[in-house]
mmCIF file as gemmi writes it, N, C-alpha and C atoms, coordinates in Angstrom:
data_model
loop_
_atom_site.group_PDB
_atom_site.id
_atom_site.type_symbol
_atom_site.label_atom_id
_atom_site.label_alt_id
_atom_site.label_comp_id
_atom_site.label_asym_id
_atom_site.label_entity_id
_atom_site.label_seq_id
_atom_site.pdbx_PDB_ins_code
_atom_site.Cartn_x
_atom_site.Cartn_y
_atom_site.Cartn_z
_atom_site.occupancy
_atom_site.B_iso_or_equiv
_atom_site.pdbx_formal_charge
_atom_site.auth_seq_id
_atom_site.auth_asym_id
_atom_site.pdbx_PDB_model_num
ATOM 1 N N . UNK Axp A 1 ? 0.853 -1.169 0 1 0 ? 1 A 1
ATOM 2 C CA . UNK Axp A 1 ? 0 0 0 1 0 ? 1 A 1
ATOM 3 C C . UNK Axp A 1 ? 0.903 1.237 0 1 0 ? 1 A 1
ATOM 4 N N . UNK Axp A 2 ? 0.534 2.203 -0.804 1 0 ? 2 A 1
ATOM 5 C CA . UNK Axp A 2 ? 1.23 3.488 -0.864 1 0 ? 2 A 1
ATOM 6 C C . UNK Axp A 2 ? 0.216 4.558 -0.503 1 0 ? 2 A 1
ATOM 7 N N . UNK Axp A 3 ? 0.471 5.322 0.556 1 0 ? 3 A 1
ATOM 8 C CA . UNK Axp A 3 ? -0.478 6.328 1.039 1 0 ? 3 A 1
ATOM 9 C C . UNK Axp A 3 ? 0.091 7.715 0.825 1 0 ? 3 A 1
ATOM 10 N N . UNK Axp A 4 ? -0.66 8.555 0.116 1 0 ? 4 A 1
ATOM 11 C CA . UNK Axp A 4 ? -0.263 9.943 -0.121 1 0 ? 4 A 1
ATOM 12 C C . UNK Axp A 4 ? -1.12 10.872 0.723 1 0 ? 4 A 1
ATOM 13 N N . UNK Axp A 5 ? -0.516 11.893 1.307 1 0 ? 5 A 1
ATOM 14 C CA . UNK Axp A 5 ? -1.314 12.89 2.02 1 0 ? 5 A 1
ATOM 15 C C . UNK Axp A 5 ? -1.894 13.901 1.037 1 0 ? 5 A 1
ATOM 16 N N . UNK Axp A 6 ? -2.78 14.714 1.532 1 0 ? 6 A 1
ATOM 17 C CA . UNK Axp A 6 ? -3.361 15.781 0.726 1 0 ? 6 A 1
ATOM 18 C C . UNK Axp A 6 ? -2.291 16.81 0.372 1 0 ? 6 A 1
ATOM 19 N N . UNK Axp A 7 ? -2.567 17.63 -0.629 1 0 ? 7 A 1
ATOM 20 C CA . UNK Axp A 7 ? -1.613 18.657 -1.05 1 0 ? 7 A 1
ATOM 21 C C . UNK Axp A 7 ? -1.286 19.649 0.045 1 0 ? 7 A 1
ATOM 22 N N . UNK Axp A 8 ? -2.24 19.929 0.927 1 0 ? 8 A 1
ATOM 23 C CA . UNK Axp A 8 ? -2.027 20.859 2.027 1 0 ? 8 A 1
ATOM 24 C C . UNK Axp A 8 ? -1.611 20.132 3.291 1 0 ? 8 A 1
ATOM 25 N N . UNK Axp A 9 ? -0.518 19.379 3.228 1 0 ? 9 A 1
ATOM 26 C CA . UNK Axp A 9 ? -0.041 18.614 4.377 1 0 ? 9 A 1
ATOM 27 C C . UNK Axp A 9 ? 1.421 18.943 4.614 1 0 ? 9 A 1
ATOM 28 N N . UNK Axp A 10 ? 1.781 19.181 5.849 1 0 ? 10 A 1
ATOM 29 C CA . UNK Axp A 10 ? 3.176 19.444 6.176 1 0 ? 10 A 1
ATOM 30 C C . UNK Axp A 10 ? 3.305 20.474 7.272 1 0 ? 10 A 1
ATOM 31 N N . UNK Axp A 11 ? 4.532 20.775 7.632 1 0 ? 11 A 1
ATOM 32 C CA . UNK Axp A 11 ? 4.772 21.716 8.723 1 0 ? 11 A 1
ATOM 33 C C . UNK Axp A 11 ? 4.311 23.124 8.363 1 0 ? 11 A 1
ATOM 34 N N . UNK Axp A 12 ? 4.238 23.441 7.067 1 0 ? 12 A 1
ATOM 35 C CA . UNK Axp A 12 ? 3.771 24.759 6.638 1 0 ? 12 A 1
ATOM 36 C C . UNK Axp A 12 ? 2.253 24.893 6.728 1 0 ? 12 A 1
ATOM 37 N N . UNK Axp A 13 ? 1.54 23.781 6.879 1 0 ? 13 A 1
ATOM 38 C CA . UNK Axp A 13 ? 0.078 23.785 6.996 1 0 ? 13 A 1
ATOM 39 C C . UNK Axp A 13 ? -0.327 22.742 8.027 1 0 ? 13 A 1
ATOM 40 N N . UNK Axp A 14 ? -0.098 23.009 9.327 1 0 ? 14 A 1
ATOM 41 C CA . UNK Axp A 14 ? -0.317 21.977 10.336 1 0 ? 14 A 1
ATOM 42 C C . UNK Axp A 14 ? -1.771 21.524 10.479 1 0 ? 14 A 1
ATOM 43 N N . UNK Axp A 15 ? -2.736 22.361 10.179 1 0 ? 15 A 1
ATOM 44 C CA . UNK Axp A 15 ? -4.145 21.975 10.276 1 0 ? 15 A 1
ATOM 45 C C . UNK Axp A 15 ? -4.576 21.693 11.705 1 0 ? 15 A 1
ATOM 46 N N . UNK Axp A 16 ? -5.851 21.415 11.856 1 0 ? 16 A 1
ATOM 47 C CA . UNK Axp A 16 ? -6.417 21.116 13.167 1 0 ? 16 A 1
ATOM 48 C C . UNK Axp A 16 ? -6.91 19.681 13.178 1 0 ? 16 A 1
ATOM 49 N N . UNK Axp A 17 ? -6.805 19.056 14.328 1 0 ? 17 A 1
ATOM 50 C CA . UNK Axp A 17 ? -7.301 17.693 14.462 1 0 ? 17 A 1
ATOM 51 C C . UNK Axp A 17 ? -8.82 17.687 14.383 1 0 ? 17 A 1
ATOM 52 N N . UNK Axp A 18 ? -9.359 16.865 13.507 1 0 ? 18 A 1
ATOM 53 C CA . UNK Axp A 18 ? -10.81 16.741 13.358 1 0 ? 18 A 1
ATOM 54 C C . UNK Axp A 18 ? -11.304 15.362 13.762 1 0 ? 18 A 1
ATOM 55 N N . UNK Axp A 19 ? -10.417 14.371 13.764 1 0 ? 19 A 1
ATOM 56 C CA . UNK Axp A 19 ? -10.831 13.016 14.095 1 0 ? 19 A 1
ATOM 57 C C . UNK Axp A 19 ? -11.517 12.313 12.948 1 0 ? 19 A 1
ATOM 58 N N . UNK Axp A 20 ? -11.323 12.827 11.734 1 0 ? 20 A 1
ATOM 59 C CA . UNK Axp A 20 ? -11.936 12.224 10.549 1 0 ? 20 A 1
ATOM 60 C C . UNK Axp A 20 ? -11.04 12.459 9.338 1 0 ? 20 A 1
ATOM 61 N N . UNK Axp A 21 ? -11.301 11.738 8.288 1 0 ? 21 A 1
ATOM 62 C CA . UNK Axp A 21 ? -10.563 11.885 7.035 1 0 ? 21 A 1
ATOM 63 C C . UNK Axp A 21 ? -11.398 11.261 5.922 1 0 ? 21 A 1
ATOM 64 N N . UNK Axp A 22 ? -11.036 11.582 4.704 1 0 ? 22 A 1
ATOM 65 C CA . UNK Axp A 22 ? -11.675 10.944 3.541 1 0 ? 22 A 1
ATOM 66 C C . UNK Axp A 22 ? -10.604 10.185 2.787 1 0 ? 22 A 1
ATOM 67 N N . UNK Axp A 23 ? -11.012 9.092 2.205 1 0 ? 23 A 1
ATOM 68 C CA . UNK Axp A 23 ? -10.1 8.221 1.489 1 0 ? 23 A 1
ATOM 69 C C . UNK Axp A 23 ? -10.325 8.359 -0.005 1 0 ? 23 A 1
ATOM 70 N N . UNK Axp A 24 ? -9.254 8.557 -0.742 1 0 ? 24 A 1
ATOM 71 C CA . UNK Axp A 24 ? -9.333 8.641 -2.197 1 0 ? 24 A 1
ATOM 72 C C . UNK Axp A 24 ? -8.426 7.603 -2.824 1 0 ? 24 A 1
ATOM 73 N N . UNK Axp A 25 ? -8.573 7.403 -4.099 1 0 ? 25 A 1
ATOM 74 C CA . UNK Axp A 25 ? -7.745 6.446 -4.827 1 0 ? 25 A 1
ATOM 75 C C . UNK Axp A 25 ? -6.546 7.135 -5.447 1 0 ? 25 A 1
ATOM 76 N N . UNK Axp A 26 ? -6.25 6.81 -6.711 1 0 ? 26 A 1
ATOM 77 C CA . UNK Axp A 26 ? -5.114 7.417 -7.406 1 0 ? 26 A 1
ATOM 78 C C . UNK Axp A 26 ? -5.283 8.912 -7.609 1 0 ? 26 A 1
ATOM 79 N N . UNK Axp A 27 ? -6.528 9.377 -7.661 1 0 ? 27 A 1
ATOM 80 C CA . UNK Axp A 27 ? -6.8 10.804 -7.848 1 0 ? 27 A 1
ATOM 81 C C . UNK Axp A 27 ? -7.035 11.425 -6.474 1 0 ? 27 A 1
ATOM 82 N N . UNK Axp A 28 ? -6.334 12.505 -6.196 1 0 ? 28 A 1
ATOM 83 C CA . UNK Axp A 28 ? -6.394 13.136 -4.876 1 0 ? 28 A 1
ATOM 84 C C . UNK Axp A 28 ? -7.796 13.616 -4.522 1 0 ? 28 A 1
ATOM 85 N N . UNK Axp A 29 ? -8.153 13.462 -3.265 1 0 ? 29 A 1
ATOM 86 C CA . UNK Axp A 29 ? -9.423 13.962 -2.746 1 0 ? 29 A 1
ATOM 87 C C . UNK Axp A 29 ? -9.333 15.481 -2.689 1 0 ? 29 A 1
ATOM 88 N N . UNK Axp A 30 ? -10.247 16.174 -3.322 1 0 ? 30 A 1
ATOM 89 C CA . UNK Axp A 30 ? -10.249 17.636 -3.345 1 0 ? 30 A 1
ATOM 90 C C . UNK Axp A 30 ? -11.568 18.172 -2.806 1 0 ? 30 A 1
ATOM 91 N N . UNK Axp A 31 ? -11.661 18.386 -1.502 1 0 ? 31 A 1
ATOM 92 C CA . UNK Axp A 31 ? -12.873 18.965 -0.942 1 0 ? 31 A 1
ATOM 93 C C . UNK Axp A 31 ? -13.029 20.422 -1.371 1 0 ? 31 A 1
ATOM 94 N N . UNK Axp A 32 ? -14.177 20.995 -1.119 1 0 ? 32 A 1
ATOM 95 C CA . UNK Axp A 32 ? -14.462 22.372 -1.525 1 0 ? 32 A 1
ATOM 96 C C . UNK Axp A 32 ? -13.449 23.371 -0.988 1 0 ? 32 A 1
ATOM 97 N N . UNK Axp A 33 ? -12.98 23.176 0.23 1 0 ? 33 A 1
ATOM 98 C CA . UNK Axp A 33 ? -12.051 24.115 0.847 1 0 ? 33 A 1
ATOM 99 C C . UNK Axp A 33 ? -10.593 23.873 0.476 1 0 ? 33 A 1
ATOM 100 N N . UNK Axp A 34 ? -10.316 22.923 -0.407 1 0 ? 34 A 1
ATOM 101 C CA . UNK Axp A 34 ? -8.94 22.604 -0.77 1 0 ? 34 A 1
ATOM 102 C C . UNK Axp A 34 ? -8.473 21.337 -0.096 1 0 ? 34 A 1
ATOM 103 N N . UNK Axp A 35 ? -7.454 20.735 -0.616 1 0 ? 35 A 1
ATOM 104 C CA . UNK Axp A 35 ? -6.944 19.483 -0.068 1 0 ? 35 A 1
ATOM 105 C C . UNK Axp A 35 ? -6.011 19.722 1.099 1 0 ? 35 A 1
ATOM 106 N N . UNK Axp A 36 ? -6.392 19.273 2.27 1 0 ? 36 A 1
ATOM 107 C CA . UNK Axp A 36 ? -5.548 19.416 3.452 1 0 ? 36 A 1
ATOM 108 C C . UNK Axp A 36 ? -5.876 18.299 4.432 1 0 ? 36 A 1
ATOM 109 N N . UNK Axp A 37 ? -4.964 18.07 5.367 1 0 ? 37 A 1
ATOM 110 C CA . UNK Axp A 37 ? -5.186 17.137 6.467 1 0 ? 37 A 1
ATOM 111 C C . UNK Axp A 37 ? -4.116 17.405 7.519 1 0 ? 37 A 1
ATOM 112 N N . UNK Axp A 38 ? -4.482 17.28 8.788 1 0 ? 38 A 1
ATOM 113 C CA . UNK Axp A 38 ? -3.501 17.479 9.858 1 0 ? 38 A 1
ATOM 114 C C . UNK Axp A 38 ? -2.657 16.216 10.003 1 0 ? 38 A 1
ATOM 115 N N . UNK Axp A 39 ? -1.506 16.354 10.632 1 0 ? 39 A 1
ATOM 116 C CA . UNK Axp A 39 ? -0.636 15.211 10.852 1 0 ? 39 A 1
ATOM 117 C C . UNK Axp A 39 ? -1.298 14.146 11.711 1 0 ? 39 A 1
ATOM 118 N N . UNK Axp A 40 ? -2.063 14.573 12.709 1 0 ? 40 A 1
ATOM 119 C CA . UNK Axp A 40 ? -2.742 13.63 13.603 1 0 ? 40 A 1
ATOM 120 C C . UNK Axp A 40 ? -3.789 12.825 12.834 1 0 ? 40 A 1
ATOM 121 N N . UNK Axp A 41 ? -4.582 13.488 12.001 1 0 ? 41 A 1
ATOM 122 C CA . UNK Axp A 41 ? -5.613 12.787 11.248 1 0 ? 41 A 1
ATOM 123 C C . UNK Axp A 41 ? -5.022 11.918 10.142 1 0 ? 41 A 1
ATOM 124 N N . UNK Axp A 42 ? -3.891 12.343 9.576 1 0 ? 42 A 1
ATOM 125 C CA . UNK Axp A 42 ? -3.202 11.519 8.59 1 0 ? 42 A 1
ATOM 126 C C . UNK Axp A 42 ? -2.719 10.227 9.249 1 0 ? 42 A 1
ATOM 127 N N . UNK Axp A 43 ? -2.145 10.349 10.45 1 0 ? 43 A 1
ATOM 128 C CA . UNK Axp A 43 ? -1.682 9.168 11.183 1 0 ? 43 A 1
ATOM 129 C C . UNK Axp A 43 ? -2.846 8.247 11.53 1 0 ? 43 A 1
ATOM 130 N N . UNK Axp A 44 ? -3.965 8.83 11.948 1 0 ? 44 A 1
ATOM 131 C CA . UNK Axp A 44 ? -5.16 8.052 12.255 1 0 ? 44 A 1
ATOM 132 C C . UNK Axp A 44 ? -5.61 7.252 11.033 1 0 ? 44 A 1
ATOM 133 N N . UNK Axp A 45 ? -5.679 7.905 9.89 1 0 ? 45 A 1
ATOM 134 C CA . UNK Axp A 45 ? -6.078 7.23 8.662 1 0 ? 45 A 1
ATOM 135 C C . UNK Axp A 45 ? -5.096 6.148 8.253 1 0 ? 45 A 1
ATOM 136 N N . UNK Axp A 46 ? -3.816 6.433 8.401 1 0 ? 46 A 1
ATOM 137 C CA . UNK Axp A 46 ? -2.775 5.479 8.036 1 0 ? 46 A 1
ATOM 138 C C . UNK Axp A 46 ? -2.898 4.202 8.863 1 0 ? 46 A 1
ATOM 139 N N . UNK Axp A 47 ? -3.072 4.362 10.175 1 0 ? 47 A 1
ATOM 140 C CA . UNK Axp A 47 ? -3.222 3.206 11.065 1 0 ? 47 A 1
ATOM 141 C C . UNK Axp A 47 ? -4.507 2.446 10.733 1 0 ? 47 A 1
ATOM 142 N N . UNK Axp A 48 ? -5.591 3.156 10.48 1 0 ? 48 A 1
ATOM 143 C CA . UNK Axp A 48 ? -6.849 2.492 10.099 1 0 ? 48 A 1
ATOM 144 C C . UNK Axp A 48 ? -6.657 1.641 8.845 1 0 ? 48 A 1
ATOM 145 N N . UNK Axp A 49 ? -5.945 2.175 7.856 1 0 ? 49 A 1
ATOM 146 C CA . UNK Axp A 49 ? -5.709 1.429 6.618 1 0 ? 49 A 1
ATOM 147 C C . UNK Axp A 49 ? -4.899 0.161 6.877 1 0 ? 49 A 1
ATOM 148 N N . UNK Axp A 50 ? -3.895 0.266 7.727 1 0 ? 50 A 1
ATOM 149 C CA . UNK Axp A 50 ? -3.075 -0.903 8.05 1 0 ? 50 A 1
ATOM 150 C C . UNK Axp A 50 ? -3.907 -1.96 8.779 1 0 ? 50 A 1
ATOM 151 N N . UNK Axp A 51 ? -4.69 -1.529 9.754 1 0 ? 51 A 1
ATOM 152 C CA . UNK Axp A 51 ? -5.494 -2.474 10.533 1 0 ? 51 A 1
ATOM 153 C C . UNK Axp A 51 ? -6.547 -3.167 9.685 1 0 ? 51 A 1
ATOM 154 N N . UNK Axp A 52 ? -7.181 -2.443 8.765 1 0 ? 52 A 1
ATOM 155 C CA . UNK Axp A 52 ? -8.227 -3.037 7.929 1 0 ? 52 A 1
ATOM 156 C C . UNK Axp A 52 ? -7.642 -3.929 6.847 1 0 ? 52 A 1
ATOM 157 N N . UNK Axp A 53 ? -6.52 -3.528 6.275 1 0 ? 53 A 1
ATOM 158 C CA . UNK Axp A 53 ? -5.863 -4.336 5.256 1 0 ? 53 A 1
ATOM 159 C C . UNK Axp A 53 ? -6.629 -4.488 3.952 1 0 ? 53 A 1
ATOM 160 N N . UNK Axp A 54 ? -7.533 -3.568 3.652 1 0 ? 54 A 1
ATOM 161 C CA . UNK Axp A 54 ? -8.373 -3.66 2.45 1 0 ? 54 A 1
ATOM 162 C C . UNK Axp A 54 ? -7.701 -3.153 1.177 1 0 ? 54 A 1
ATOM 163 N N . UNK Axp A 55 ? -6.568 -2.498 1.281 1 0 ? 55 A 1
ATOM 164 C CA . UNK Axp A 55 ? -5.966 -1.841 0.115 1 0 ? 55 A 1
ATOM 165 C C . UNK Axp A 55 ? -4.568 -2.393 -0.184 1 0 ? 55 A 1
ATOM 166 N N . UNK Axp A 56 ? -4.482 -3.692 -0.255 1 0 ? 56 A 1
ATOM 167 C CA . UNK Axp A 56 ? -3.207 -4.347 -0.546 1 0 ? 56 A 1
ATOM 168 C C . UNK Axp A 56 ? -2.745 -3.994 -1.954 1 0 ? 56 A 1
ATOM 169 N N . UNK Axp A 57 ? -1.501 -3.518 -2.07 1 0 ? 57 A 1
ATOM 170 C CA . UNK Axp A 57 ? -0.888 -3.147 -3.35 1 0 ? 57 A 1
ATOM 171 C C . UNK Axp A 57 ? -1.667 -2.046 -4.079 1 0 ? 57 A 1
ATOM 172 N N . UNK Axp A 58 ? -2.2 -1.113 -3.326 1 0 ? 58 A 1
ATOM 173 C CA . UNK Axp A 58 ? -2.982 -0.017 -3.908 1 0 ? 58 A 1
ATOM 174 C C . UNK Axp A 58 ? -2.374 1.326 -3.529 1 0 ? 58 A 1
ATOM 175 N N . UNK Axp A 59 ? -2.674 2.34 -4.323 1 0 ? 59 A 1
ATOM 176 C CA . UNK Axp A 59 ? -2.295 3.716 -4.01 1 0 ? 59 A 1
ATOM 177 C C . UNK Axp A 59 ? -3.553 4.438 -3.546 1 0 ? 59 A 1
ATOM 178 N N . UNK Axp A 60 ? -3.531 4.981 -2.347 1 0 ? 60 A 1
ATOM 179 C CA . UNK Axp A 60 ? -4.657 5.723 -1.8 1 0 ? 60 A 1
ATOM 180 C C . UNK Axp A 60 ? -4.16 7.057 -1.27 1 0 ? 60 A 1
ATOM 181 N N . UNK Axp A 61 ? -5.065 7.985 -1.046 1 0 ? 61 A 1
ATOM 182 C CA . UNK Axp A 61 ? -4.682 9.267 -0.44 1 0 ? 61 A 1
ATOM 183 C C . UNK Axp A 61 ? -5.694 9.644 0.612 1 0 ? 61 A 1
ATOM 184 N N . UNK Axp A 62 ? -5.232 10.45 1.564 1 0 ? 62 A 1
ATOM 185 C CA . UNK Axp A 62 ? -6.047 10.871 2.69 1 0 ? 62 A 1
ATOM 186 C C . UNK Axp A 62 ? -6.156 12.377 2.718 1 0 ? 62 A 1
ATOM 187 N N . UNK Axp A 63 ? -7.361 12.876 2.948 1 0 ? 63 A 1
ATOM 188 C CA . UNK Axp A 63 ? -7.616 14.318 3.052 1 0 ? 63 A 1
ATOM 189 C C . UNK Axp A 63 ? -8.93 14.508 3.812 1 0 ? 63 A 1
ATOM 190 N N . UNK Axp A 64 ? -9.296 15.756 4.087 1 0 ? 64 A 1
ATOM 191 C CA . UNK Axp A 64 ? -10.596 16.057 4.69 1 0 ? 64 A 1
ATOM 192 C C . UNK Axp A 64 ? -11.622 16.129 3.597 1 0 ? 64 A 1
């Protein structure tokens, strides 16, 4: 599995913890407010993906 964060991810855009995320495939998730995700929510999504194991050998991305 290869997981990409949203375009607005990093120390320059720390974001706020929301406790949620959206999952996209090869094409980045682009919500109305722009693609972003906090480090905490990215980690939450990453762990959820590992635990579920539904995306073996897939490219996915995480965003709000």
